[in-house]
C-alpha positions as a Python dict, from the first residue, in 0.01 Angstrom:
ca = {
    (1, 'X'): (0, 0, 0),
    (2, 'X'): (132, 352, -81),
    (3, 'X'): (190, 608, 177),
    (4, 'X'): (12, 938, 113),
    (5, 'X'): (267, 1218, 59),
    (6, 'X'): (315, 1484, 310),
    (7, 'X'): (314, 1846, 211),
    (8, 'X'): (440, 2087, 453),
    (9, 'X'): (334, 2446, 449),
    (10, 'X'): (544, 2737, 619),
    (11, 'X'): (350, 3050, 651),
    (12, 'X'): (354, 3308, 931),
    (13, 'X'): (-19, 3405, 864),
    (14, 'X'): (-234, 3131, 1015),
    (15, 'X'): (-534, 3208, 789),
    (16, 'X'): (-332, 3188, 462),
    (17, 'X'): (-147, 2877, 580),
    (18, 'X'): (-462, 2674, 684),
    (19, 'X'): (-670, 2795, 395),
    (20, 'X'): (-383, 2653, 171),
    (21, 'X'): (-388, 2337, 377),
    (22, 'X'): (-744, 2291, 342),
    (23, 'X'): (-724, 2297, -48),
    (24, 'X'): (-432, 2062, -50),
    (25, 'X'): (-595, 1829, 213),
    (26, 'X'): (-921, 1801, 38),
    (27, 'X'): (-695, 1689, -264),
    (28, 'X'): (-611, 1379, -85),
    (29, 'X'): (-250, 1489, 56),
    (30, 'X'): (-147, 1480, 424),
    (31, 'X'): (-83, 1847, 514),
    (32, 'X'): (108, 2006, 808),
    (33, 'X'): (138, 2393, 884),
    (34, 'X'): (436, 2560, 1041),
    (35, 'X'): (428, 2919, 1126),
    (36, 'X'): (819, 2951, 1084),
    (37, 'X'): (1119, 2775, 913),
    (38, 'X'): (1281, 2718, 1234),
    (39, 'X'): (976, 2515, 1363),
    (40, 'X'): (968, 2322, 1054),
    (41, 'X'): (1344, 2236, 1090),
    (42, 'X'): (1296, 2135, 1443),
    (43, 'X'): (993, 1914, 1381),
    (44, 'X'): (1002, 1540, 1338),
    (45, 'X'): (819, 1588, 1015),
    (46, 'X'): (1089, 1736, 804),
    (47, 'X'): (1243, 1399, 678),
    (48, 'X'): (885, 1290, 587),
    (49, 'X'): (807, 1599, 386),
    (50, 'X'): (765, 1520, 19),
    (51, 'X'): (687, 1884, -106),
    (52, 'X'): (736, 2218, 77),
    (53, 'X'): (526, 2533, 34),
    (54, 'X'): (707, 2823, 158),
    (55, 'X'): (606, 3201, 220),
    (56, 'X'): (919, 3374, 78),
    (57, 'X'): (910, 3657, 322),
    (58, 'X'): (929, 3497, 683),
    (59, 'X'): (1043, 3648, 1003),
    (60, 'X'): (1352, 3503, 1128),
    (61, 'X'): (1494, 3262, 870),
    (62, 'X'): (1339, 3342, 528),
    (63, 'X'): (1233, 3102, 259),
    (64, 'X'): (1573, 3131, 60),
    (65, 'X'): (1762, 3097, 382),
    (66, 'X'): (1567, 2774, 468),
    (67, 'X'): (1621, 2647, 119),
    (68, 'X'): (2006, 2714, 142),
    (69, 'X'): (2010, 2552, 490),
    (70, 'X'): (1829, 2227, 357),
    (71, 'X'): (2067, 2205, 74),
    (72, 'X'): (2371, 2237, 271),
    (73, 'X'): (2234, 1954, 515),
    (74, 'X'): (2188, 1737, 195),
    (75, 'X'): (1812, 1768, 241),
    (76, 'X'): (1644, 1839, -124),
    (77, 'X'): (1278, 1885, -73),
    (78, 'X'): (1096, 2009, -369),
    (79, 'X'): (992, 2372, -266),
    (80, 'X'): (723, 2606, -417),
    (81, 'X'): (761, 2938, -311),
    (82, 'X'): (465, 3176, -263),
    (83, 'X'): (551, 3544, -243),
    (84, 'X'): (362, 3882, -276),
    (85, 'X'): (500, 4091, -549),
    (86, 'X'): (675, 4305, -306),
    (87, 'X'): (861, 4040, -171),
    (88, 'X'): (959, 3825, -435),
    (89, 'X'): (1284, 3606, -353),
    (90, 'X'): (1574, 3617, -597),
    (91, 'X'): (1444, 3393, -858),
    (92, 'X'): (1780, 3283, -1013),
    (93, 'X'): (1905, 3195, -666),
    (94, 'X'): (1582, 3008, -569),
    (95, 'X'): (1597, 2804, -887),
    (96, 'X'): (1954, 2731, -860),
    (97, 'X'): (1899, 2582, -499),
    (98, 'X'): (1603, 2349, -645),
    (99, 'X'): (1268, 2560, -619),
    (100, 'X'): (1031, 2395, -836),
    (101, 'X'): (790, 2690, -866),
    (102, 'X'): (759, 3081, -763),
    (103, 'X'): (399, 3175, -732),
    (104, 'X'): (229, 3502, -650),
    (105, 'X'): (27, 3555, -351),
    (106, 'X'): (-248, 3477, -330),
    (107, 'X'): (-191, 3191, -572),
    (108, 'X'): (-474, 3022, -743),
    (109, 'X'): (-580, 2679, -593),
    (110, 'X'): (-553, 2503, -933),
    (111, 'X'): (-200, 2641, -1020),
    (112, 'X'): (-76, 2534, -672),
    (113, 'X'): (-232, 2186, -689),
    (114, 'X'): (-101, 2126, -1046),
    (115, 'X'): (255, 2225, -922),
    (116, 'X'): (216, 1983, -635),
    (117, 'X'): (90, 1698, -857),
    (118, 'X'): (391, 1763, -1109),
    (119, 'X'): (616, 1728, -804),
    (120, 'X'): (443, 1428, -644),
    (121, 'X'): (380, 1185, -924),
    (122, 'X'): (192, 869, -830),
    (123, 'X'): (414, 658, -648),
    (124, 'X'): (640, 914, -509),
    (125, 'X'): (647, 951, -110),
    (126, 'X'): (955, 1162, -42),
}
């Protein structure tokens, strides 16, 4: 039996994080929401995360800093960045470090789910 992939969301806005989680969870994925990159790193769920959706502009460790930290630790989790137009991460650096997609906030549910499904093809569990 295949394990349902875990999608972790890091967003310091509870309403945004839980709204995105509801959409993803209703599509059959396991979902966890973290208010900060630091809490995600310290969790027991990081090794099981198959896809990471990250607000680019976080207090404390930013989305790009998290991506760099994970890459230097040998953890290559496919990432989707969500950012307001005023807080776009360095696109070139984000893609060099392995970002799969950069989406404007608010992102459309269909576009986000399409990106997740491209990352988590059937049979992938992270």
